[in-house]
ZAROFI-249411 format. One record per residue (C-alpha): x, y, z; residue number from 1; residue in three letters. Coordinates in Angstrom, 1 decimal. Layout:
<pts>
PT	X	Y	Z	NUM	Ala
...
</pts>
This chain:
<pts>
PT	102.4	81.2	90.2	1	Unk
PT	100.8	83.4	92.8	2	Unk
PT	99.4	82.5	96.3	3	Unk
PT	96.5	84.0	98.3	4	Unk
PT	96.5	83.8	102.1	5	Unk
PT	93.7	84.9	104.0	6	Unk
PT	95.6	86.8	107.1	7	Unk
PT	92.4	87.9	109.0	8	Unk
PT	89.3	85.6	108.0	9	Unk
PT	86.8	88.0	109.6	10	Unk
PT	88.1	91.1	107.7	11	Unk
PT	88.7	89.1	104.7	12	Unk
PT	84.8	88.0	104.8	13	Unk
PT	83.7	91.6	105.5	14	Unk
PT	85.9	93.3	102.6	15	Unk
PT	84.7	90.5	99.9	16	Unk
PT	82.1	90.9	97.7	17	Unk
PT	79.5	88.6	97.4	18	Unk
PT	76.4	88.2	94.8	19	Unk
PT	73.4	90.2	96.2	20	Unk
PT	70.9	87.5	95.2	21	Unk
PT	72.8	84.7	97.7	22	Unk
PT	71.7	84.2	101.1	23	Unk
PT	73.1	81.7	103.6	24	Unk
PT	74.6	80.8	107.0	25	Unk
PT	77.2	77.9	107.1	26	Unk
PT	79.0	76.9	110.5	27	Unk
PT	82.7	76.4	109.5	28	Unk
PT	85.8	74.8	111.5	29	Unk
PT	89.2	76.6	110.3	30	Unk
PT	92.2	75.5	111.7	31	Unk
PT	95.1	77.6	110.8	32	Unk
PT	98.3	76.7	112.5	33	Unk
PT	100.2	79.7	111.6	34	Unk
PT	97.4	82.2	112.3	35	Unk
PT	95.8	80.7	115.5	36	Unk
PT	93.3	83.8	115.6	37	Unk
PT	91.9	82.4	112.4	38	Unk
PT	91.2	78.7	114.1	39	Unk
PT	87.9	77.9	115.8	40	Unk
PT	84.5	77.4	115.0	41	Unk
PT	82.7	80.3	113.0	42	Unk
PT	79.4	81.4	111.6	43	Unk
PT	79.5	82.3	108.3	44	Unk
PT	76.4	84.7	107.1	45	Unk
PT	76.1	85.8	103.8	46	Unk
PT	73.2	88.3	102.4	47	Unk
PT	72.4	91.6	100.4	48	Unk
PT	76.0	91.3	99.0	49	Unk
PT	78.0	91.3	102.2	50	Unk
PT	79.3	88.5	104.4	51	Unk
PT	80.3	88.2	108.3	52	Unk
PT	82.1	85.7	110.5	53	Unk
PT	81.6	85.2	113.5	54	Unk
PT	83.6	83.1	116.1	55	Unk
PT	81.7	80.0	118.3	56	Unk
PT	84.3	79.0	120.2	57	Unk
PT	87.6	77.0	119.6	58	Unk
PT	88.2	74.1	117.3	59	Unk
PT	88.2	71.9	119.8	60	Unk
PT	84.2	72.4	120.6	61	Unk
PT	81.9	70.0	118.8	62	Unk
PT	81.0	71.7	115.7	63	Unk
PT	77.9	70.3	114.2	64	Unk
PT	77.4	69.5	110.1	65	Unk
PT	80.4	72.0	110.2	66	Unk
PT	82.6	72.4	107.0	67	Unk
PT	86.0	72.0	108.2	68	Unk
PT	88.7	73.8	106.1	69	Unk
PT	92.2	74.3	106.8	70	Unk
PT	94.6	77.7	105.9	71	Unk
PT	94.7	76.3	102.1	72	Unk
PT	91.1	75.4	102.0	73	Unk
PT	89.8	78.9	103.2	74	Unk
PT	92.2	80.4	101.0	75	Unk
PT	90.9	78.4	97.8	76	Unk
PT	87.2	79.0	98.7	77	Unk
PT	87.8	82.9	99.2	78	Unk
PT	89.2	82.8	95.9	79	Unk
PT	86.2	80.7	94.3	80	Unk
PT	87.6	77.2	93.7	81	Unk
PT	84.5	75.1	93.6	82	Unk
PT	84.3	72.7	97.0	83	Unk
PT	83.8	69.6	94.8	84	Unk
PT	87.8	70.5	94.1	85	Unk
PT	88.5	70.9	97.5	86	Unk
PT	87.2	67.9	98.6	87	Unk
PT	88.9	66.0	96.0	88	Unk
PT	92.1	67.7	96.9	89	Unk
PT	91.4	67.0	100.8	90	Unk
PT	91.1	70.8	101.5	91	Unk
PT	87.5	70.7	103.0	92	Unk
PT	85.6	67.8	104.9	93	Unk
PT	82.3	67.9	106.5	94	Unk
PT	79.4	70.1	106.6	95	Unk
PT	75.8	69.6	105.2	96	Unk
PT	75.5	68.5	101.4	97	Unk
PT	73.2	71.1	100.6	98	Unk
PT	75.3	73.7	101.5	99	Unk
PT	78.3	73.3	98.9	100	Unk
PT	76.1	74.7	96.2	101	Unk
PT	75.2	77.5	98.2	102	Unk
PT	78.6	78.2	99.2	103	Unk
PT	79.7	77.9	95.6	104	Unk
PT	77.3	80.3	94.5	105	Unk
PT	78.3	82.6	97.2	106	Unk
PT	82.1	82.8	96.4	107	Unk
PT	81.7	82.0	92.7	108	Unk
PT	84.7	83.6	90.8	109	Unk
PT	86.8	82.7	88.5	110	Unk
PT	90.1	80.7	89.6	111	Unk
PT	93.3	80.7	88.5	112	Unk
PT	96.3	78.1	88.5	113	Unk
PT	93.9	75.4	90.0	114	Unk
PT	96.4	72.3	88.8	115	Unk
PT	99.7	74.0	89.6	116	Unk
PT	99.5	73.6	93.5	117	Unk
</pts>
């Protein structure tokens, strides 16, 4: 069995590679009770093979069309689990419907042991 935990969300996004052809900017709301520094409203931007996560306020602030993730959902997305799978598992909610395909393309990777959690 394996586990993935995003300890520092902005640093993890900055260190991860992304497909050079993918470009997106998506609002996120992350809730992480074990790592409060990860919690809040964020803007995820990906372009030219790089990503950046900029905080836009606390979780309690309203976020229009933001994709909402907990720590487990963020880790699974980061590892390449498709958003449709995250939604079915209750690990992702909200967001703009057209952003799912762009996020799937940005975080595309081979996920392992999706059925073991």
